[in-house]
Phi, psi and omega in degrees: 000136173262116186253136171253104194245126178246023179222129180270114180249111179299322179297335176260014176053043178288138179288325178194192184255027179202072183218165173247142180222156171251118183248136179237104178051036180198151175277350172271129186290135164301321180204140182212162181208158173299141179298128177166194183212164177254127186287143175288152184096264180285337181073022175297142176272131176238125182280156176232136177266114183291319182275103182172204180249023184254136177276148179224169178222151188228142173232131174240125177241136179223129176246121180296327182292310182263358179064021185277130175249128180233131179234127184232136179235145178206161177290166189297329184259011177251131179293167181300118183293153181285337178258124182289159179279321177233146178211124176207171176242133178201131186279103177292346180291340178285344180242351177257141176290166181288341180284186185291133176249151183247140174255135184204188190226127184217184181208155179231163179272145178238165182292343183246156175286131180221156174222119176235146180234088169271101188284336182197149176213153186219143184231136178240124173253118178065014172194162184304144179300134181307141176294159185261130174272100187300324183298333179269353180283151178296156181276152176293145183287150177269119185261145178093172183294139176273328183279137175228150179283153178296326179299315179294333177292331184268320188284320186303313179293326181290316181298316180302309183302316179299315182296313180302321177297316181296314180295320179300313178303316180296316180298319179296322179293317181294315183298321180297319180293327187262001186302324184288345183253009185289161179286146180278135181228134176235168185297319184302331188299335178276357184268350193238165192282324188301150182282141176263127182268152174277150177299325182299314180298315180295317178306309178287327174302326180254014177059043177082021182055048180276162183298332182295338173267006186279123179270325184182170187215136177211189181293345184261357183131193184251151178241127177243149168276140180213167178234114180299133190295328181275313187268342181066026175275131174280135186223162173250129183245116176271124182248121180226166177255157176300332186266008179291166181295330176296309172075175183298318185298317179290327177301314183296317180305316184290320178297316186288321190272301186287335179303331184250000174276148180213102176206144184300337183252018175243140175296128181279122173276118181274334182169194187205176175198148174229128179214122178055236182260025182237153177239138180233135171240134186243124187238162165304134178284128179260101189303334186261004173078200180269155188289333178297331180297330181276324179288330180248013171059036174280155180056030176064029179285149180283154181287137175281138175285173182294321182298320175301314184295315182294328172294322173298310184304310182301321179296314177299317176304314177301316181294319177294319175300323179296314182294320185277331186228339190253356173265172190290339170233165173275126179251120176260120182289316176073000180205059178279122178193166186300324182288350180255011173252125181253149184250128180278192184292340176260017180062027170274142187280140173221128186280134185227190180054082183259021180296337176257004187298146170231141185242142167207162184292153171293132184086007174243162181269138176293149179278150176290132181225179178283151186285128175226161180141194184238135184300136184102336184248002185268126180291146181304323179294329178293321178297328183278319192250336188077005190259111175275146183215172170305327184285337173283332170294315178303318174307309176299322178299321180296317175294318179303323179296315177297319182302311184293314184290324182271335184068034178226151179289149179299322181223127175208174178251142181277190185291334180274004179088000178281148181280141177249129178247115186309318184297322182292323182292322178295310180299325176300313181296322183296315173307319180274011180075013187241034183305312185300339177288351175279347177298145181315116184292343179287352174279348173058040177075359181272078182203158176283112183303316179301310180297318179301318178295317185294321182289323178295312180290323178292327178295317180290322178295324177289334177274010183299141180299329177271121186295332183288341178266359176272146177291154167279163182296328177301314177294321177300320180291325180295324177289322184290323182279357182073018180278347182208139181287148170299135180286165172268136184250110187289147177307136182230121180292130188241150179263017176199154185272164177288330179293328176289327178291318180291338177280350181061040180266000177075189184278112184227112187294347182271359182282131181253170186297147176284136189300331185264000184249150172275163180279356177251166187273001184087176180235133176272114184281173184303128179224131184294331178081007182284159181271000000 
């Protein structure tokens, strides 16, 4: 069922009082979005108000082969946009009977008065929904009294013109006074999809960027929680200065890249704003915050159980597969870690912070850049060449796997002030036949042993010093889903130790073996990979 909902029901987890949703045998939407459409060409998102006197048209497409469901909305005089508002996969044959099924249009009552005008809708099965002939659609009803006095017909235009002239004069005066405080706009901003917000809306949404709205603070700036004034949608607003370490180049990268990405396991960028020396990025608000708060029990967060951790791992792997192989370009994230994974209301993991991301075309080689990332997550070849690739993302994802399974940071200092490297600790336990003992002890043994073995060994395999020996994200998904067993990795003599790699010191011939480590990477013995 496709719902056009103008009533926010908290019990049904509605996102707001103006949204479109896909429901499957439930009043709770499988997927929903703010009512609107994406313009062809630039791909800018334009919101539509369902409750009012504006007509809309709707298209629903379903493909039995791919089980793809697309829902597209547009104003009455706009053709069907090429990008759907909602898109998901669901096998409808599992919920529909084998007998004949009917497609129709219905309505339900709500506790509030509402007025919607869906002037036409079209459904397509295994082919695009047929186009709508606007000339044959019903006309919008004329509301209010039709008869007007001649006096009103004369006075009203004059009064309106006078009012418009007065307002126009006032606006010109105000604009002239505020020109030096106007928002910054550049040519590239019209070429990309994300919506531009006004500073005024963001100021009111965050209650003036007060500390009570502050969600977090880092080297790239501060993040505030806000509620957009018109739609009442909760958002997270990242506020940065032009002089921050992220800078203008990274800001443009994030707007251009994540602004055109669309995946359920990526944090959705809703738009941006620039004003004087400040930059603003507006995201979907993730009510449960970042994953690291739960792994390390910060801010009194509850410990995640194993099922939640495995679901987060699989979600981030799905998002990375989309970035590396399924989008129009290859996107290298370059900063995969627990603090950049956010949790939505259902504790699903979403990868965020694309300020360091790099894009390049399929079939081309990435350009060499300066080395960026976080200590403990940097692949050895990145240290040597400065060239990021999908396999450097896989390396960081391998450390992320160990981090989630073990509940420990990749690098930390012990009581003596010496650095502790998680990967060495896991390898030491593996060599001693105690790999499963590295699983977070706070779980008290309540976890799926087969899944834990897969996560730990897949993490070590993804951390292999040789990029060519690491799995690609498509293979990672097959391992996690149990569709393919983990391979055996034969012992390979290495000229540097794992601890040297974790210290991010690069290829140094003077590095000697770590006392507790073997000079080989170990062997992954046969593992069924079953769930």
